[in-house]
N, C-alpha and C positions, 0 to 999 in steps of 0.2 A: 365558602372557605376551601382553600386548596388542600387536597388530601395529602397527608404525610405518607411518603412512600416508604416501603419496607424492603428488606433485602430480597424478599420473594419477587419483588417487581423487577429485579435485575438478574437474579440467579434462580433459574428454574430447572426442574428435573427434565432429563432427556425423555422424549416420548415418541411413540410411533408416528403420530401425525406430523411432528416436526421432521422426523427422519424421512418419511415419504415425500415431503415437500422439498427438503433441502439436500438429502442424501439418498435418493431413490435406489441406488445400487449398494447402499450401506457402506459407503467408502468416502471419506473426506477427500482423499487424493483423486479419486475418479471424478468427483464433482468439481474439484478445483481445476483439473485438466480441462474439463468441458467448459468451465467458466472462462478460463484463459483463452480457449479457442474462440469463444463467442466474442470476447473483448478484442481478440486479435483481428477477427474479421472486420469488426467496426473500425478498429485502428487502421487496418490496411486501406479501407475505403477513404478515410479522412486523410491519411498521409499520402495516399496515391493521388488524391485530388490536388493537394498542395504541391507535390512533386511534379505533377503534370503542368500545373500553373507556372512553376519555376522553370520547367523545361521549355514551355511555350515562350516565356519571357526571354529565355536565353537564346532561342532560335531567332526570335524577332530582333533582339539587340545585335546579334552577329550579322544578320542581314543588313540592318541599318548602318552598322559600322563599316561593312564592306562598301555600301553605297557612298558613305562619306569619304572613304579612302579613294574611290574612283573619281569623285568630284573634287578631290584635293582640299576638302574642308577639314583641316587638321584639328582645329579646336573642337568642333562638334564630334569628330571621330574619337577624341579623348573621352568625351562625355559618354559616348556609346560603349567604349571599352569598360568604363567604370560601371555602367548599368549592366553590362554583360557579366562582369565579375560578381556583382550583387546577385544576379539570377543564378549564376553557377553555384554560389555558396548556398542559396536557398534550395536548389535542386539536390546538392550533395547532402545537406543537412537532413532534409525530409527523406531522402533516399536511404541514409544511414538509419534513421528511426524505423523506416519501413522494413529494412533488413532485420533489425532487432526484433520487431514485432512478429515477423514471419518465422524467425528462429524460435521464439517462444511458442508459437502455434504448433510447430513441428515436434516439440518436446514430448516424449512419452511419459507415462505416469511414473515409471522407474526413474527417469531423469529428474522429474520434479521432486520425488522422494529424496534422491541423492542431494539435490541442491538445498532443500529445506532442512534436511538432516545436518548438512555441513554448516549452514547458517546458524543453527541452534545448538551446535556442539554435541549432536547426537549421532548415533550410528543408524544405518538404514534399517537394521533390525528393530531398533527402538521406535523408529517412525512407523513401522508396520504394526508394532505393538500398540502405539497410540491410535492408529487407524482402526484396530479391532476394538479398543476400549471406547472410542468416541461414540459408538452407537449402542453401547450397553446402557441399561436403565439406571445405573448409578452415576452416569456422567451428568454434568450440569451445563445448561445453556447460559452463556454469559452475555447478557444484553446491555451493552454499555451506553447505547444511544436509544432514543425513542424511535418508533417505526418511521416517522417522516424524516427525521434527521439522518437515520441510518441509510435511507434510500438516497437522499441528496448527497451524503458523504460517500456513497458506494461501499458501505462497510457492513459485512455480515456479522452476526453474533458469534462470539468466540465459544470455545468448548473447554471445559475443565473436567478431565478424566481422573481416575484414581492416581495416576502418576504424571500426567502431562497437562499442559495448558496450550491452547492454540488461540491466537488472536489474528484478526484481519485488519489491515490498514489500507484503505483505498483499493480493496480487492486482493492485495497481496497477503499471503499466508505465512505466519511464523509460528514455530512450535518449540517449546522448552520443556525440559523435565523439571517438575516442581521442586524436587529435592535439591536441585542445583541453583535455584534462585536465591540470591542474597539480598536483593532490593526490589521494592515495588513502589514506585514514586509517581505521584501526581505532578504533572509538568505543564507550566504555562509556556505556550509557544506563540511567538510573535511574527507577524508578516505585515508587509506594507500594502496599503490600498490607496489608489489614486481617487481622490474625491474632488471633483472640479479641477482647480489648478494647484491643489495641495496634496501632499502625501500624508496619510494618517496610518497609525498602527492599529491592527486588529489582532485579536487573541483567540486561541482555541486551546482546549484542555486535552491532554493525553495521559495515559498511564503507561509508564515504562517499566518493564520487567528486565532485570539485569542479573547475570550469573557471575560467579567468581572469575571465570575466564573471559569476561567482558562480552559475552553473547547477549543480545538484546532483542526483544520484540516489544511492539507498542501498538496502541490503538487509541483513536479519539474516544473520549468519554465525558459523561457529566460528572460533576464532583461527587454526587451521591452514589452513582454506580461505581465509580472508581474506588471509593472508600469501602463499599460493600465487597468488592473483589479483594481489596487489601485485607479486610477482616477474615474472609474465608481462607485466603492463602496463609495468614498468620495462625489460623486454627490448625492447619496442617503442618506448618513449619514456623514455630514461634520465633525463630532467630532471624526471620526476614525483616529487614529494615524498611520502614515506611516513612521515616522522618516525622513520625507522629501525625501522619495524615496531612502535613503541610503541603502547599503547592510550591514546587521549586522552579526556579528559572531554567530554561533549556540549556543555558551555558553551564550550569552546575551538573546537569545530567550528562552533557557532552564530555565533561572532565572525568566523570565516573566511568565512561565507556572507553577511555583511552588506556 
């Protein structure tokens, strides 16, 4: 028989073992900067390969087009120009992504603090306060996915401190002040998947935390873990709306954030 999971399976006390493994310098932002650097290096290699492929294709198509021009083959030359434009677009596209990735790699911890603070409607001082609170023993580890699913989704466990909550989605960090949260909603997200010759819809569940000034953080979750987080947030701020624990469509959440 499948064991009934309890809140303790999703919300656990911060401990030194977890800190040493995930935040060895006792700072969420230092660890985040390092993780973005590691992701950036991997991204640079992948984007660089695609960009190199596009550039090689562009050079090849230009050479072929010039050959067709010299031979007076106008029709084939037009095809060469179209192919050249395609490879130019590919090169520029992956070059642009490569630029953004390297830009993120160069960001200092202070720059990340500033960006995350602005996204969450907080001051930089509040972000530093969160960073200090995060590794204190009264903070909570918020495990919204199982270990295997968390790895495949690239999602770290969140942190609930005395005054703040941090959630990760696909490696990106978001932080809100708990007292400013007005809604915590389970959300059904839909995307299309090609199966054979047909397109089918697939679903995944997230929890969206929204403030009165429309700031929002979210993370993928199981239904049980999401409801456990809703419960503990409501213990601290009973006025937080959860839609009674119902799962809302993403279109409804999008309207709330406008």
